[in-house]
N, C-alpha and C positions, 0 to 999 in steps of 0.2 A: 831642602827637605826632599826625600825620594818620593816621586809620584810615579805614575805608570810608566813614563819614558825611562826613568832611572832603574825601576824594577826590571824592565825589559832588558836593559844592559846588564843587570846582575844576572838574569836568566841566561843570557848568551855566554857569560863568563862561567856559569854553572854547568853549562854543557860540557865543559872540559873534563868533568869528573864522571861522566856517564861511562859505565862499564867498570868503574872502580868499586871495591868492596870496603865498607866502613869497618875499621878495627876498633874505633873507640869514639865515643861522643861525650861531650861535657857541656855543662850549662851552669850559669850562676843563678842566683835567686831571682834576678831581674828578668832574664830571659826565659826563665821557666815559670813565670808567674801564672801562665794559663794551664799549666801542668800540675799534677799532684805533688810533684817534687822534682828537683834537679836530677835526682837519680833516675826519674822516670824517663827522661830523655836518653841517658846513657843506656838503660836497659833496652829501649825500644829500638835503638839504631844499630846496635852491635851485630855485626856479620850480614847486614843488608848489602845488597848490590844496587847502586844506582842505575836505573834502566832508562831514565829520561828527565826531562824538565818541563814545566809549563808555568802558567801564571794566570791569575784572575786579578785584574786591577793592580793593587799594590801588594799582593800576596804572592810570593814565590813558592812554587811547588817542586819538590824533588820526588819524582817517582822511583820507587824501589821495588825489589823482589818481595817486599812485604807491605808495610804500611806506607802511606804517603806522608812525607815530611813538609811541614810549612814553615816559612819564615816570614815575619812582618817586620818592618824596619823603622817604624815610628818616625820621629823627626830627624834624627841624625844617623840612622843606621847605614852601614856600608858593608858589602860583601867582599871578602878578600880570599884568594886562593894563593897561598904563599905570600909573596911580596906584591902580588898584583891586585889592584883594587878594581872594582867594577866601574867606578867613575873617579875623576881626579879630586873632586870635592863637592860638598854640598853648599848651596847659597847660604843656609842658616847654620851650617855646621862647620867644624874644623876642617882644615886642609892638611892636618898632620895626623899621624896615627900612632897610638901609644899602647903598650902591652896592657896597661891597667884598664883600657877602654874595651877590651876584648871580652865579650859576654858569653861565649861559648862557641861550639863548632864541631867539626868532624874530622877525624883522621882516617886515612886510607891505606890500603895495603901497599900502595906504590910510594908511600912516605910523604905524600902531599897533605896539606891541611886546608880545609874551608872554614873560615872564621867569620863571626859576626862581630863587627866593631861598632860600638854605640856609646858615645860619651853621656847622652842624656838618659840612658837606661830605660828607654820606651820600647825598644825592639823585643821581639819574643819568638820563641819556638812553638810550634803546634804539631800534633800528631793527628793525622786524619782530619784535617780542618774541615768544617762544614761550609761548602760553597753556597749553600742555599741562602746564606745570610748576605750574599753579595749580589749586586745587580749585574748586567751585561758588561762585558769588558770594554773600556773606553777605546782601545786601539782597533776593535773590530765592530764598532757599533753601526748597525744598520738603520735605515730610515725608519722602519717600523719600530725598532727598539727606541729610537729617539722620540718618536711620537708618543710612546708610552711614558717616557721621562717628563714631557711637558703636559701630559693629560691630567687634569685635576677634576675630580669628580664632586667635590664639595667646597664651596667657597672659592676664594681667589687662590689659595695655596701660599706656600712660603715664597720668599724672594728667589729669583731665579738662581742667584749666586748660592744660596743655601741648598737649593735643589740639586745643582751640579755637584755639590760637595758631599751629598748623601750617598755613601757607598752602598746602601741597599738598593738605591735607584740606578746608579751607574758606578762601576767600580774603577777607580784609578785616578780620577780628577782630584787634584789637590788645590791648595789656595792659589799657587802661581798660575797653573793652567787654567783654573776657573776665571781669574782676572784677565788673562790673556785672550781667552775664548770671547769674553764679553766685550773687551776692548776692541777686537777685530769685527765683532757683529754690531758695534755701535749700540749696545743696549745697556741701560742703567741696571746695575747689579741688584738694586732695590726693587725692581719691577716684579710684581707678584706674577708667579708662573702662570696662573690661570687667565691672566689678562693679556698675555702675548698675542699679538695679531698673527694671521697666517704668513704675512710677509716677514715679521720678526722671527717667527719660528724657522722660516726657510733660511733667513740670514744666519741664525744661530746654528743650524745644522751645518751649513757650508763652513762657517767659521770654526765649528768643532772639529770637523775633518781636516781643514787646512791647518789649524794649530797643531794637531798631532803629527801631521806629515812634516811640516816645516820645522817645528821645534826638535822633532826627532832627528832630522838631518843636521840641525845645528849643533845638537849634543846635549839637549836636556831642557827641563822646564824652566831654567833660569835664563834662557836666552830669548825671551819674548820681547816684542817691540815695545812694550810699555815699562820695561825694567828700568831704564835710565831715569824715569820720573817717578819711581816707586819710593817716594820719601816725602815727608811733610813739606809742603810748599813747592812741590815739583810741578813742572809745566808739561802738558801733553806733548809728546814727540810727534804727533801728527799735525796738530793745529795750534799749538802754544797756549792753549787755554789752561787755567789752574786745574790741577788734579785734586780730586776730592777723596776723603778718607773716612771710613766708618768700619765698625765691626758688624759683619753679616755672617750668619751661620757660625759664629764663634770664632771668626778669623778676620784678621785686619785686611780690609779691601780697599783697593785704589781704582778709581775710574775718572774719566775725563768729564769736566762740567759742561762741555760744549757738544762733542759728537756722540756721547753715549746717553741717550734719552729714553 
């Protein structure tokens, strides 16, 4: 599943079309589901020149001579330019590419094509997306922004795993990154956010930044230290204790029964 690390790789690939002019855009009903119609994408992109790329969490942005174009990738979306993919394959997605899984894209005046490939049909295009609905970006998170994430003003708040997955709170953390951050911090994902101690918050912030750097160097969200035990009956790679599993924040969550407390 593409999380912030994968989308940053897509952004770097998209840098290659900066300066090119769009001659045609197309979208199917699935990728255009946030638009008035598939034709709205075609009309909006024609004759625009790509002037830059950016990203907020899992949202890829193409800056142009007109509107800003947004791309969200859902569970299995991959960006391709020609035959080159942004990543080799997704942990929960196929490692092959098929023409009938292409949901739309852009054609440029130099003959290249940028396409959105998505077997599960959850990815989508957007025009001038609203960034106000997203929290700060996970790759550039400051301590002040982090303190706002764990600040709860009423009650104990949601489980910390669910809090990390809330894109309105912090943009870019997905299921794998959330589990890895908490694994490294030694914190039970069920812990209510508002009950975290000062030392736990410090550990969590360090683990957050360390996870982003380390997994970024390794090549993606699926390269975490806990991954080899991410199955029912798995044993913790750190201490050999049984791994526990539950649904938290709507996502299947794994954690160590011993060192995550």
